[in-house]
C-alpha positions, 0 to 999 in steps of 0.5 A, spaced: 844 970 255 849 963 256 855 963 258 858 959 252 853 956 246 855 949 244 855 947 238 848 944 239 845 950 243 846 955 236 843 948 230 837 949 235 837 957 236 837 955 227 833 951 227 827 955 231 830 962 227 831 964 234 838 970 235 842 968 241 848 971 244 853 968 250 858 970 256 864 969 253 863 974 246 859 970 242 853 972 238 848 970 231 842 975 232 839 977 225 834 982 225 832 988 220 837 993 219 841 989 224 846 982 224 851 982 229 854 975 227 861 974 233 863 968 232 870 963 234 871 966 242 873 960 246 868 958 253 871 963 258 866 959 263 870 951 263 870 949 270 878 948 273 879 941 273 877 935 268 869 936 267 863 931 267 863 927 260 856 925 258 858 922 253 864 918 256 863 910 253 860 906 259 856 913 260 854 912 252 851 906 253 845 909 258 844 915 253 844 910 247 838 906 251 834 912 252 834 913 245 833 907 243 827 907 248 825 914 246 819 915 248 818 909 254 819 911 261 824 906 263 826 906 271 834 906 273 833 899 275 831 898 268 837 902 265 843 898 270 839 891 269 839 893 261 845 896 261 851 891 265 852 898 269 852 898 277 845 902 281 849 907 283 853 909 277 847 910 272 843 914 279 848 919 278 850 919 271 841 921 271 841 926 276 848 930 272 843 928 265 837 930 268 841 936 270 843 938 264 835 938 262 837 932 257 831 929 261 824 928 264 822 924 269 814 922 270 811 920 277 813 914 278 821 917 277 822 914 271 826 916 265 825 918 259 829 922 254 825 929 253 828 931 247 832 925 243 834 929 237 838 933 241 840 927 246 843 924 240 845 930 237 850 932 243 852 924 243 854 927 236 858 932 238 862 929 242 863 922 240 869 920 236 870 914 233 878 914 232 878 912 240 875 905 238 881 901 235 880 900 228 885 895 224 884 898 216 885 892 211 884 889 204 879 883 202 878 882 196 871 882 194 867 885 188 863 891 191 861 893 198 856 889 199 859 883 198 865 884 201 859 886 207 856 879 206 862 876 206 865 878 212 858 877 216 857 870 214 865 869 215 863 871 222 857 867 224 860 862 221 866 862 227 861 865 231 864 871 233 859 876 236 859 881 230 855 888 228 856 893 222 856 899 222 858 906 218 856 905 210 856 898 211 850 899 216 846 905 212 846 901 206 843 895 210 838 899 213 835 904 209 840 902 202 842 909 201 849 910 198 852 904 194 860 904 199 867 901 198 868 900 206 865 897 210 866 896 217 865 891 222 865 891 230 868 885 234 868 885 241 876 883 240 882 884 236 882 879 230 885 871 231 892 870 226 886 863 223 880 869 223 885 875 218 887 867 214 879 866 213 878 873 210 884 873 205 885 880 210 890 883 208 893 889 212 893 896 208 891 902 211 891 906 203 888 902 200 883 898 205 876 895 204 876 893 210 876 896 217 875 891 223 873 895 229 874 893 237 870 898 241 873 902 247 867 899 251 861 893 248 855 898 249 856 898 242 853 892 241 846 893 246 841 894 241 843 890 234 839 888 229 839 884 224 837 885 216 837 880 211 842 877 213 847 881 216 848 884 224 848 892 224 849 895 231 842 899 232 842 905 228 843 911 233 849 908 234 850 908 226 849 915 226 854 917 231 859 913 228 859 916 221 861 923 224 869 920 222 867 915 216 869 917 209 865 917 202 858 919 202 858 919 210 854 925 211 849 924 206 848 916 209 847 918 216 842 925 212 838 918 210 839 913 216 836 919 221 830 921 216 828 914 215 829 911 222 830 916 228 824 921 226 822 923 234 823 930 232 824 936 237 820 934 245 820 928 242 
């Protein structure tokens, strides 16, 4: 038994057909003549003070990079250079990820995700899109795809760093699910000149465009271009879709099936 079985652990057990119980009083055990399901008991073993967050914005740079390069062993120096983080910070975070059994090391000390699918699940569980600054507004367009291309072209024309995410990026990458709402990351709050160029009108209720200033620049790491549209990496699209409207759940499933195909245990 573990002190407390989190959502990721429950999902892994369910997929493996394994029963479980934890020391906080939760259980899910089904066998011939036996059915024990207890849910909703809080974690009785939380540590005092603020628990370390392996998936805080800066920490997520490491997690994201490991998932982008799943299967490769990377040195801590390579991770630091790629993510722009201090080597000491990277060393401490890698040690914590290894302690939680998310990483494996090779004989030279390089690390890789032990189970990329499990690491992605854990990141997604902790992720909150609402922690970013989201500007919601409306831009006249005949379709979501037309809106995405118009906004992407306008940003590229003005040489503004950007990358689509959410349903718009899922569509660009997999062609799954027509969408109304386009979501685009920007490094800073949009200027009045940009909003005027887009014909943007602030409108949270009728919004079809979210301009998002991320809480960490790491969201741009691994960005890819697809048919002229710059998108964040599929792993970032996947976690972002967690808190999006419309057919976001189905879009995330398609994205994972087509582009995030590591499987369990690497």
